[in-house]
N, C-alpha and C positions, 0 to 999 in steps of 0.2 A: 344230597347228591344223585342225581341222574344215571344209569348206566351210560358209559361213552368209552370212547378213545381218549388213550393216554399218550402220553412220552413223559418219560422217564430219562435226564441223561445219567451217566454216571451209578447205571440201575443194579449193574454185574455184580455187587458183593455191598454191604455196609447200610448207609442208609437207603441207598437208592431203591436197593434190594427189598429193604424189607418194606417202603413204600409201596412197590411193586406188589408184593404178595398181599399185602391189605386191600388193596384196591381190586385185583382179582378177585381178591376172594367176593367180592361185592356185585362183582359181576361184570366189569367192567374188561375191553382189550388193553393190556398194558406194552407196550413197544419200549423197550429194554435196551437204552443205547448205551455202547462201552466201544470202546477200542481194543478191550483183550477177545478177542474171538472164542479163545477156547474158554474163561469165563464166562462167559456172556452165553453158552452154549451151555453150560451146567446149570447157569441161571434159571433160564428157561426151563430146561427139563424139570428144573426144582417144582417150576411153580407150576405146568401143566398147560392146556393148548388154549389159554387167556393169555398166554405172553408170547410175543413176536419180538427178534432177534434183529435190534438193527444194528450193524458192525457200523461204526465212525472214531476219526480221530479228532477231536474236537482243535486239536491245534493246527490243522490244515483247513484252511479257509475255503480250500475250495471242493472239501466234503460236506461241509456246512452249508455252503451258498446253495438254495433250490432245496432242500433235504427238506422243509414241511411240504411243497408242495409234490417232492416225489414219492412220500410218504402218504399223504392223503388219497392221490390220484389209485394207490396200492392197497388200502387201507379204509377209505371213507374220513369224514370230519372227524377231526380230531378237539376236542375240548378242553383236553388240559393239558397243559406243559407246565413241567415243575423240572427245574435249573438246580439241579443235585450236582451237576461233577465238578470236582476240582482236585487242585492239585496242589502241593506246597514244597517249601522248603526251609531251614532252620538257616540262620547266619546274621551277624552283622549287616544293616545296612552299608556299610561303606567297602565291605567284604563281599558286596555279591554283585556276581557281574551283571552287566547290562543285559545280558543274552537269558540269564533265569528271571528278571524281570517281567522281557516280553513275554517269553513262553507262560509263563502264570497268568500275564492279562490275558493271553490271547484264549488260552480254557476258560480262566475262571470270569472273564469279564467280555472281552469280544464276542466268543461263541455263544453266549447269553446273549448276549446285545441283540446279536443276528437272528436268532430264535426267536424272541420276543418279536424283532421287527417282522417276520414271517409270520408269527401265530397270529400278531394285530392285523397284520391284512387280512388274513382268511377268516379271522373271526367277527371282525367289524361287518361283515359282509353276512356275518347270520347271526351278529348282534346277540349273541353267548359266547362265551368261552372265559377259564380261568386261568391267572398264569400264576406260578408261586415259583420265586426267589430264593433258594436254603444260601443266605450268607453266613455270618456266623457272629457272636459278641465280638470280635475283634475289628469287626466292619464301625462297631462306636468306640473303643480303646483299645487299640493293640497293643500288643506287649513287646516288649524288647525280644530279637532272635526271631521275629515272624513280621518283618516289615513290608517284604515283597509280598506276601499271602494276606496278609490284614489291609495293604493298598488295593489289592483287589476287590477285595469283600467290600472295602469303603465304595470305590465306584461301583459296585452292584448296586449297595445301599440304595445311593443318593440317585440313581439310573432306578430302581424300583420308585420310590418316591415318585418323582417327573411322572414316568408311566401310569401310575396309579391314577394321576389325574387326568391323563390326556385319556388314556382307555375308558376310565366309567364313562366320556359321553358316546361311547359306542356298544354300550353294555356288558363291555368286559372288566372281568374284576381280577386282582394284579394284589399278591398276597406275599409276604417275607417271613420267613421263621429265621431265628438267631439264634441257632447253638453256641452252647461254651464246646469245650473238647468233649471228642465218642471216640468211644470205645472199636477204631477198626483199623484196616490194614495203614488207612491214611497215612497216620504217623510214620510207619517204617519205612513207607515207601519218602515221608520227607525228612527221615533222618534227624526226625522230632519227638522228646519226651514232653507229652503234657506234665502243667503242675497242676496240685489241686484235685478239686474234684473234677471228674469225669459222669457219662452218658452213655446211654443204650442206646443202638440206633434205631432199635425197636421203640425208645422211648421218642427221639425225634421223628419216627415215621407217626407215629399218634398224633406229634402236634400238627403235622401235616394236615392229615386227615382232618384236624379240629380247625384247621382254617381255610378248608376246603370247603368242609359240609358247613359251617358259620362265615363266611365270608371277612374273616378276620383279617386286616389289613398286615399286621405287622406282631409277630409273634415271640417272646424270646423264653426259650425253653426249659430258665431256671431263673425261679423268681428273685432270688436275690441279686444277681446278676442284672437284672431289671431295675431294680430297685439301687441299683448301682447307676444306672444312665439314667436315675432321675436327680443323682445328687452329683454324677458329672456335669449335667446341663446345667443347675442350678451353682456347682461351682468348681466349676474347673481346674481351675490355679492350684486350688488344695488339693484336690485329687489327683493333678500330675504330681504334686509334690511329694503327694505319696505312695504314688507309682515308683515315684526315683528313689522314694528311703527303702522300699521296699525291695527293688532290682539293685541296692547297693549294698541290702544284707544276703540278697537271696540272687549273687551273680551268676 
């Protein structure tokens, strides 16, 4: 990984902040994007002079449109885009208002799509760059109660697969990291308590750097879950019945 500029969304806490710290230690200038100004300033102060605050609310398209060009004009070429920002919601699909679906898709999917498009337009001229989209294990098999979140991550997962092939023609790398539940404030904001195993944001940040270093196309941060994805691909109906049985026993 050569020293360069990196834009990390959702970088004022959790996975994004852990990733920014590691990249700054490698000598990169890290552009930390967040909508929370106080938290963002604290995060940049904790990293030091290599951290640059980028105040932006990804739910507002007018703030996202043209952002890449504005940042490159101020800070020079950006070689890494890490789409980490995300919001969640807990509730049955039938009880979730359409406005909630739209807001989650705006932040988790449409903002990431726009930044990917902006990044590719700039990176293809230089014929270099790396985009990493952080999705979720729920992108491959969503659970009850997080349908809106799972749908947004599944959409980003599919887009990443297409973008990877297209961008490779222009010398651009595209990776995806699919973590299981991570111990951050994300779940408090979503009013959701994860079941089963959780991982630390530091663990996921290490996975992100692993993918950037080695150009790994797709990486699941919990290997048993990755094995489960393989079984899901081979026996989707059996897995669906198993998940229904599990949910009936643990509603």
